[in-house]
TIKEDO-671087 format. One record per residue (C-alpha): residue in one letter; x, y, z. Coordinates in Angstrom, 1 decimal. Layout:
! residues N
<rec aa="A" px="X" py="Y" pz="Z"/>
...
//
This chain:
! residues 285
<rec aa="M" px="104.6" py="105.6" pz="113.0"/>
<rec aa="S" px="101.0" py="106.1" pz="112.4"/>
<rec aa="A" px="99.1" py="104.2" pz="110.4"/>
<rec aa="A" px="98.3" py="107.4" pz="107.8"/>
<rec aa="L" px="102.3" py="107.8" pz="107.7"/>
<rec aa="D" px="102.5" py="103.6" pz="106.7"/>
<rec aa="D" px="99.8" py="104.2" pz="103.9"/>
<rec aa="L" px="101.7" py="107.3" pz="102.5"/>
<rec aa="V" px="105.0" py="105.2" pz="102.3"/>
<rec aa="A" px="103.3" py="102.1" pz="100.8"/>
<rec aa="L" px="101.9" py="104.6" pz="98.2"/>
<rec aa="L" px="105.6" py="105.4" pz="97.7"/>
<rec aa="D" px="106.8" py="102.2" pz="97.0"/>
<rec aa="L" px="106.1" py="101.8" pz="93.1"/>
<rec aa="E" px="105.5" py="98.7" pz="91.1"/>
<rec aa="T" px="108.2" py="98.0" pz="89.0"/>
<rec aa="I" px="106.6" py="96.5" pz="85.4"/>
<rec aa="E" px="109.7" py="96.7" pz="83.5"/>
<rec aa="V" px="112.8" py="98.1" pz="83.4"/>
<rec aa="N" px="111.9" py="102.3" pz="82.8"/>
<rec aa="H" px="108.6" py="101.2" pz="84.0"/>
<rec aa="F" px="106.5" py="101.6" pz="87.7"/>
<rec aa="R" px="102.6" py="101.1" pz="88.7"/>
<rec aa="G" px="101.8" py="103.8" pz="91.3"/>
<rec aa="H" px="98.2" py="103.0" pz="92.9"/>
<rec aa="N" px="96.0" py="105.8" pz="94.5"/>
<rec aa="P" px="94.5" py="105.5" pz="98.3"/>
<rec aa="D" px="91.0" py="104.9" pz="98.6"/>
<rec aa="E" px="90.0" py="108.4" pz="99.0"/>
<rec aa="R" px="86.5" py="110.4" pz="97.7"/>
<rec aa="G" px="89.0" py="113.0" pz="96.0"/>
<rec aa="V" px="87.6" py="114.0" pz="92.8"/>
<rec aa="R" px="91.0" py="113.9" pz="91.0"/>
<rec aa="I" px="94.6" py="112.5" pz="92.2"/>
<rec aa="F" px="96.2" py="114.9" pz="95.0"/>
<rec aa="G" px="98.9" py="116.6" pz="92.2"/>
<rec aa="G" px="101.6" py="116.1" pz="96.0"/>
<rec aa="Q" px="101.3" py="112.3" pz="95.0"/>
<rec aa="V" px="101.7" py="112.6" pz="91.6"/>
<rec aa="A" px="105.3" py="114.6" pz="92.1"/>
<rec aa="G" px="106.3" py="111.9" pz="94.9"/>
<rec aa="Q" px="105.4" py="108.3" pz="93.1"/>
<rec aa="A" px="107.1" py="110.2" pz="89.5"/>
<rec aa="L" px="110.6" py="110.9" pz="91.5"/>
<rec aa="V" px="110.6" py="107.6" pz="93.1"/>
<rec aa="A" px="110.5" py="106.4" pz="89.9"/>
<rec aa="A" px="113.1" py="108.4" pz="88.7"/>
<rec aa="G" px="115.2" py="107.5" pz="91.8"/>
<rec aa="R" px="114.9" py="104.4" pz="91.3"/>
<rec aa="T" px="117.3" py="104.2" pz="87.9"/>
<rec aa="V" px="119.6" py="106.7" pz="89.9"/>
<rec aa="P" px="123.0" py="104.7" pz="91.7"/>
<rec aa="A" px="122.6" py="105.5" pz="95.4"/>
<rec aa="D" px="125.0" py="108.0" pz="96.0"/>
<rec aa="R" px="123.6" py="110.5" pz="93.6"/>
<rec aa="Y" px="120.9" py="112.8" pz="95.5"/>
<rec aa="V" px="117.9" py="114.5" pz="94.3"/>
<rec aa="H" px="119.2" py="118.2" pz="94.0"/>
<rec aa="S" px="116.5" py="119.9" pz="91.6"/>
<rec aa="L" px="112.9" py="118.4" pz="90.1"/>
<rec aa="H" px="110.8" py="120.7" pz="87.6"/>
<rec aa="A" px="107.7" py="119.5" pz="86.8"/>
<rec aa="S" px="104.0" py="120.2" pz="84.9"/>
<rec aa="F" px="100.6" py="119.1" pz="86.1"/>
<rec aa="L" px="99.0" py="118.1" pz="82.4"/>
<rec aa="R" px="95.7" py="116.5" pz="83.3"/>
<rec aa="P" px="93.6" py="116.2" pz="86.5"/>
<rec aa="G" px="94.9" py="112.5" pz="87.5"/>
<rec aa="D" px="91.7" py="110.0" pz="87.5"/>
<rec aa="P" px="91.6" py="108.2" pz="91.5"/>
<rec aa="K" px="90.6" py="105.4" pz="90.4"/>
<rec aa="A" px="92.6" py="104.2" pz="88.1"/>
<rec aa="P" px="96.5" py="103.1" pz="88.5"/>
<rec aa="V" px="99.4" py="105.1" pz="87.2"/>
<rec aa="L" px="102.1" py="104.2" pz="84.8"/>
<rec aa="Y" px="105.5" py="106.1" pz="85.1"/>
<rec aa="E" px="108.0" py="105.8" pz="82.2"/>
<rec aa="V" px="111.1" py="107.1" pz="83.3"/>
<rec aa="D" px="113.5" py="108.2" pz="80.3"/>
<rec aa="R" px="117.4" py="108.1" pz="81.0"/>
<rec aa="I" px="118.1" py="111.1" pz="79.6"/>
<rec aa="R" px="121.5" py="111.8" pz="80.8"/>
<rec aa="D" px="124.4" py="110.0" pz="83.2"/>
<rec aa="G" px="127.4" py="112.4" pz="83.6"/>
<rec aa="R" px="130.2" py="112.0" pz="86.1"/>
<rec aa="S" px="128.4" py="114.2" pz="88.4"/>
<rec aa="F" px="125.3" py="114.7" pz="87.7"/>
<rec aa="T" px="122.7" py="112.2" pz="86.5"/>
<rec aa="T" px="118.9" py="113.6" pz="84.9"/>
<rec aa="R" px="115.9" py="111.4" pz="84.4"/>
<rec aa="R" px="112.3" py="112.5" pz="83.4"/>
<rec aa="T" px="109.4" py="110.7" pz="84.0"/>
<rec aa="V" px="106.1" py="111.1" pz="82.8"/>
<rec aa="A" px="102.6" py="110.0" pz="84.2"/>
<rec aa="I" px="100.0" py="108.5" pz="82.4"/>
<rec aa="Q" px="96.8" py="106.9" pz="82.9"/>
<rec aa="H" px="93.8" py="106.3" pz="79.6"/>
<rec aa="G" px="96.6" py="106.3" pz="77.5"/>
<rec aa="E" px="98.1" py="109.8" pz="78.2"/>
<rec aa="A" px="100.2" py="112.0" pz="80.2"/>
<rec aa="I" px="98.8" py="114.0" pz="83.1"/>
<rec aa="F" px="102.2" py="115.2" pz="84.4"/>
<rec aa="H" px="105.7" py="115.5" pz="83.6"/>
<rec aa="L" px="109.0" py="115.5" pz="85.6"/>
<rec aa="S" px="112.5" py="116.3" pz="84.5"/>
<rec aa="A" px="114.7" py="115.6" pz="88.0"/>
<rec aa="S" px="118.7" py="116.3" pz="88.7"/>
<rec aa="F" px="121.1" py="114.6" pz="90.6"/>
<rec aa="H" px="124.1" py="115.0" pz="92.0"/>
<rec aa="A" px="127.4" py="113.5" pz="93.6"/>
<rec aa="P" px="127.5" py="115.1" pz="97.2"/>
<rec aa="E" px="130.7" py="117.6" pz="96.7"/>
<rec aa="E" px="132.5" py="120.3" pz="98.3"/>
<rec aa="G" px="132.5" py="123.8" pz="97.7"/>
<rec aa="P" px="131.4" py="127.1" pz="99.1"/>
<rec aa="E" px="128.4" py="128.1" pz="101.4"/>
<rec aa="H" px="125.6" py="130.4" pz="102.5"/>
<rec aa="Q" px="122.5" py="130.9" pz="103.2"/>
<rec aa="D" px="119.5" py="132.9" pz="104.0"/>
<rec aa="P" px="118.8" py="133.2" pz="107.3"/>
<rec aa="M" px="116.4" py="131.0" pz="108.8"/>
<rec aa="P" px="113.5" py="134.0" pz="109.7"/>
<rec aa="S" px="111.3" py="133.8" pz="113.3"/>
<rec aa="A" px="108.1" py="131.2" pz="114.2"/>
<rec aa="P" px="106.9" py="130.1" pz="117.4"/>
<rec aa="D" px="108.2" py="127.1" pz="118.3"/>
<rec aa="P" px="106.3" py="124.0" pz="116.2"/>
<rec aa="Q" px="105.1" py="122.0" pz="119.3"/>
<rec aa="S" px="103.3" py="125.1" pz="121.0"/>
<rec aa="L" px="100.9" py="125.4" pz="117.5"/>
<rec aa="P" px="97.5" py="123.6" pz="117.3"/>
<rec aa="T" px="97.4" py="120.8" pz="115.5"/>
<rec aa="F" px="96.0" py="120.4" pz="111.9"/>
<rec aa="T" px="92.9" py="119.2" pz="113.7"/>
<rec aa="E" px="92.5" py="121.9" pz="116.0"/>
<rec aa="R" px="93.3" py="124.8" pz="114.1"/>
<rec aa="F" px="90.3" py="124.1" pz="111.3"/>
<rec aa="A" px="87.9" py="122.1" pz="113.8"/>
<rec aa="P" px="85.5" py="125.7" pz="113.4"/>
<rec aa="Y" px="85.3" py="124.7" pz="110.0"/>
<rec aa="A" px="85.2" py="121.0" pz="109.8"/>
<rec aa="D" px="81.6" py="121.2" pz="108.4"/>
<rec aa="R" px="82.3" py="123.2" pz="105.3"/>
<rec aa="M" px="85.9" py="120.9" pz="104.8"/>
<rec aa="G" px="83.9" py="117.2" pz="105.0"/>
<rec aa="H" px="86.5" py="114.6" pz="104.5"/>
<rec aa="W" px="89.0" py="116.6" pz="103.7"/>
<rec aa="Y" px="88.9" py="117.5" pz="107.5"/>
<rec aa="T" px="88.1" py="113.9" pz="108.7"/>
<rec aa="R" px="90.5" py="111.9" pz="106.9"/>
<rec aa="P" px="93.5" py="110.6" pz="107.9"/>
<rec aa="R" px="96.8" py="112.8" pz="107.6"/>
<rec aa="P" px="100.7" py="111.4" pz="107.2"/>
<rec aa="I" px="102.2" py="114.8" pz="108.0"/>
<rec aa="D" px="101.4" py="116.6" pz="111.1"/>
<rec aa="T" px="101.0" py="120.7" pz="109.7"/>
<rec aa="R" px="101.1" py="123.3" pz="112.1"/>
<rec aa="Y" px="100.2" py="127.0" pz="110.9"/>
<rec aa="T" px="102.0" py="129.8" pz="112.8"/>
<rec aa="D" px="98.7" py="131.6" pz="112.5"/>
<rec aa="A" px="94.9" py="130.9" pz="111.6"/>
<rec aa="P" px="94.0" py="129.5" pz="108.5"/>
<rec aa="N" px="92.4" py="131.3" pz="105.1"/>
<rec aa="R" px="88.6" py="130.6" pz="105.6"/>
<rec aa="S" px="87.4" py="133.9" pz="106.5"/>
<rec aa="K" px="86.5" py="136.8" pz="104.3"/>
<rec aa="E" px="89.1" py="139.1" pz="105.8"/>
<rec aa="P" px="92.1" py="140.3" pz="103.6"/>
<rec aa="R" px="96.2" py="139.6" pz="104.8"/>
<rec aa="P" px="99.1" py="140.2" pz="103.7"/>
<rec aa="P" px="100.4" py="137.5" pz="101.0"/>
<rec aa="R" px="102.2" py="134.9" pz="103.7"/>
<rec aa="Q" px="102.1" py="132.9" pz="105.7"/>
<rec aa="Q" px="104.4" py="130.1" pz="107.8"/>
<rec aa="V" px="103.6" py="126.4" pz="108.4"/>
<rec aa="W" px="105.6" py="123.7" pz="110.3"/>
<rec aa="F" px="105.2" py="120.4" pz="109.3"/>
<rec aa="R" px="106.7" py="116.6" pz="109.5"/>
<rec aa="A" px="105.8" py="113.3" pz="109.2"/>
<rec aa="D" px="104.3" py="112.1" pz="111.2"/>
<rec aa="G" px="106.3" py="108.8" pz="112.3"/>
<rec aa="T" px="109.7" py="107.7" pz="112.0"/>
<rec aa="L" px="110.9" py="107.0" pz="108.7"/>
<rec aa="P" px="113.4" py="104.8" pz="107.2"/>
<rec aa="D" px="117.3" py="106.3" pz="106.4"/>
<rec aa="E" px="116.9" py="106.4" pz="103.2"/>
<rec aa="P" px="117.5" py="109.9" pz="101.2"/>
<rec aa="L" px="114.8" py="109.3" pz="98.6"/>
<rec aa="L" px="112.5" py="108.6" pz="100.9"/>
<rec aa="H" px="112.8" py="111.6" pz="102.5"/>
<rec aa="A" px="112.7" py="113.6" pz="99.2"/>
<rec aa="C" px="109.8" py="112.3" pz="98.0"/>
<rec aa="V" px="107.8" py="113.0" pz="101.2"/>
<rec aa="L" px="108.6" py="116.1" pz="101.0"/>
<rec aa="A" px="108.1" py="116.9" pz="97.9"/>
<rec aa="Y" px="104.5" py="115.3" pz="98.8"/>
<rec aa="A" px="104.3" py="117.6" pz="101.7"/>
<rec aa="S" px="105.2" py="120.9" pz="99.3"/>
<rec aa="D" px="101.5" py="120.5" pz="97.2"/>
<rec aa="M" px="99.9" py="120.8" pz="100.2"/>
<rec aa="S" px="99.5" py="124.5" pz="101.6"/>
<rec aa="L" px="101.9" py="126.4" pz="99.2"/>
<rec aa="L" px="99.0" py="127.9" pz="97.1"/>
<rec aa="D" px="97.1" py="129.5" pz="99.9"/>
<rec aa="S" px="99.5" py="132.0" pz="100.1"/>
<rec aa="V" px="98.2" py="133.2" pz="96.4"/>
<rec aa="L" px="94.3" py="133.5" pz="98.3"/>
<rec aa="L" px="95.5" py="135.8" pz="101.3"/>
<rec aa="P" px="94.9" py="138.9" pz="100.2"/>
<rec aa="H" px="92.1" py="138.4" pz="98.5"/>
<rec aa="G" px="90.1" py="137.3" pz="101.1"/>
<rec aa="I" px="88.8" py="134.3" pz="99.4"/>
<rec aa="S" px="89.8" py="130.8" pz="100.2"/>
<rec aa="W" px="89.7" py="127.0" pz="98.1"/>
<rec aa="D" px="85.9" py="125.9" pz="99.6"/>
<rec aa="D" px="84.0" py="128.6" pz="99.0"/>
<rec aa="G" px="82.2" py="127.8" pz="95.7"/>
<rec aa="D" px="83.3" py="131.1" pz="93.8"/>
<rec aa="F" px="87.5" py="129.6" pz="92.7"/>
<rec aa="M" px="88.9" py="126.8" pz="91.4"/>
<rec aa="G" px="92.4" py="126.2" pz="91.7"/>
<rec aa="A" px="94.9" py="123.7" pz="90.6"/>
<rec aa="S" px="98.7" py="123.1" pz="90.8"/>
<rec aa="L" px="100.2" py="124.2" pz="87.3"/>
<rec aa="D" px="103.5" py="123.5" pz="87.4"/>
<rec aa="H" px="106.1" py="123.2" pz="90.2"/>
<rec aa="A" px="110.1" py="123.2" pz="91.1"/>
<rec aa="M" px="112.2" py="122.6" pz="94.5"/>
<rec aa="W" px="115.8" py="122.7" pz="94.4"/>
<rec aa="F" px="117.3" py="120.1" pz="97.2"/>
<rec aa="H" px="120.4" py="122.1" pz="99.4"/>
<rec aa="R" px="120.9" py="120.0" pz="102.3"/>
<rec aa="P" px="120.7" py="116.9" pz="103.5"/>
<rec aa="F" px="117.2" py="116.6" pz="105.7"/>
<rec aa="R" px="114.9" py="114.3" pz="107.2"/>
<rec aa="A" px="111.5" py="115.0" pz="106.4"/>
<rec aa="D" px="110.4" py="112.9" pz="109.7"/>
<rec aa="G" px="111.9" py="116.4" pz="111.7"/>
<rec aa="W" px="110.1" py="119.6" pz="111.5"/>
<rec aa="L" px="110.8" py="121.9" pz="108.9"/>
<rec aa="L" px="109.3" py="125.3" pz="108.8"/>
<rec aa="Y" px="108.0" py="126.1" pz="105.2"/>
<rec aa="D" px="107.6" py="129.9" pz="104.9"/>
<rec aa="Q" px="105.9" py="130.6" pz="102.0"/>
<rec aa="A" px="104.5" py="133.9" pz="100.3"/>
<rec aa="S" px="102.9" py="134.8" pz="96.7"/>
<rec aa="P" px="104.9" py="138.1" pz="94.8"/>
<rec aa="S" px="102.0" py="137.8" pz="92.5"/>
<rec aa="A" px="98.5" py="136.6" pz="91.0"/>
<rec aa="C" px="96.7" py="137.3" pz="87.6"/>
<rec aa="G" px="95.7" py="136.2" pz="84.6"/>
<rec aa="A" px="93.5" py="133.6" pz="86.7"/>
<rec aa="R" px="97.2" py="132.5" pz="87.7"/>
<rec aa="G" px="99.2" py="133.1" pz="91.1"/>
<rec aa="L" px="102.6" py="132.6" pz="91.7"/>
<rec aa="A" px="103.5" py="131.4" pz="95.0"/>
<rec aa="Q" px="107.9" py="130.7" pz="96.2"/>
<rec aa="G" px="108.0" py="128.8" pz="99.4"/>
<rec aa="T" px="112.1" py="128.2" pz="101.3"/>
<rec aa="I" px="111.8" py="125.2" pz="104.2"/>
<rec aa="F" px="114.5" py="125.1" pz="106.6"/>
<rec aa="D" px="115.0" py="122.5" pz="109.6"/>
<rec aa="A" px="114.3" py="123.2" pz="113.0"/>
<rec aa="D" px="118.3" py="123.9" pz="113.3"/>
<rec aa="G" px="117.8" py="126.4" pz="111.1"/>
<rec aa="R" px="119.4" py="125.2" pz="108.1"/>
<rec aa="L" px="117.5" py="126.3" pz="104.4"/>
<rec aa="V" px="117.3" py="122.7" pz="103.1"/>
<rec aa="V" px="114.9" py="123.5" pz="100.4"/>
<rec aa="T" px="113.6" py="126.3" pz="98.0"/>
<rec aa="V" px="110.1" py="125.6" pz="96.8"/>
<rec aa="V" px="108.5" py="128.3" pz="93.6"/>
<rec aa="Q" px="104.9" py="126.8" pz="92.5"/>
<rec aa="E" px="102.4" py="128.9" pz="90.2"/>
<rec aa="G" px="98.9" py="127.6" pz="90.2"/>
<rec aa="L" px="95.6" py="128.1" pz="88.2"/>
<rec aa="V" px="93.1" py="130.1" pz="90.7"/>
<rec aa="R" px="89.6" py="130.5" pz="88.4"/>
<rec aa="R" px="86.8" py="132.2" pz="89.4"/>
<rec aa="I" px="83.6" py="130.1" pz="88.5"/>
<rec aa="R" px="81.3" py="131.9" pz="89.4"/>
<rec aa="P" px="80.9" py="135.7" pz="88.6"/>
<rec aa="R" px="80.8" py="138.9" pz="90.7"/>
<rec aa="S" px="77.9" py="139.2" pz="92.8"/>
<rec aa="H" px="76.6" py="142.7" pz="91.8"/>
//
């Protein structure tokens, strides 16, 4: 396991401070706000720790309410909404400085037999044939600063050039990713690592048809809400294909959809996210 992945696993290992109350800490980074995937992953850990081990997360719906302060710990309060015969529902609120910054509802399900079908996996290059994140983004290293040099717990391989040019492209992209090392055999941890990674690139598809990028200074962006459905068991330390597309952008908000397949072509997770895409500089004339 890489040192960066060790740090992520430690980040997801919340401190229990009371029944249904947990404390999460932040990495020592220079960001002005906490990465949304971190809060989502930690909130899911908190919910999962109050659920029987034989029930696995099958869906989550989350709202990002306020920017997280990276210099302060996050308190996670879990509400045990329902414990049914086969489904368990939890609500987690993340709190900093006395205010809610994030809200998550998650449902857990005991495995059952039933009918099965899925969309086919789209074609994509082999991940081992693609440049690493460091290689792919090397031409933009000066613009990215710390976001380029910081250790990364997720090995990410874009199938195409990233959205750093001004050339408009169709609103879709593909990204292979996996945890950069071997994780313990704990299904909740794999789900939480994937929740962390799912917020890393999805909203890029919103920007592609407009020829803009997050670091061009004209726009600012943030995740607004995030939904995930976990269809089949998977390992977050195996290669996963994240097929992403944006069907709409309007009113300073963009919608993005993603389907995640494992290397065997099994559809394991579906993701939908809406994000803020706000112009902060007026158009030049």
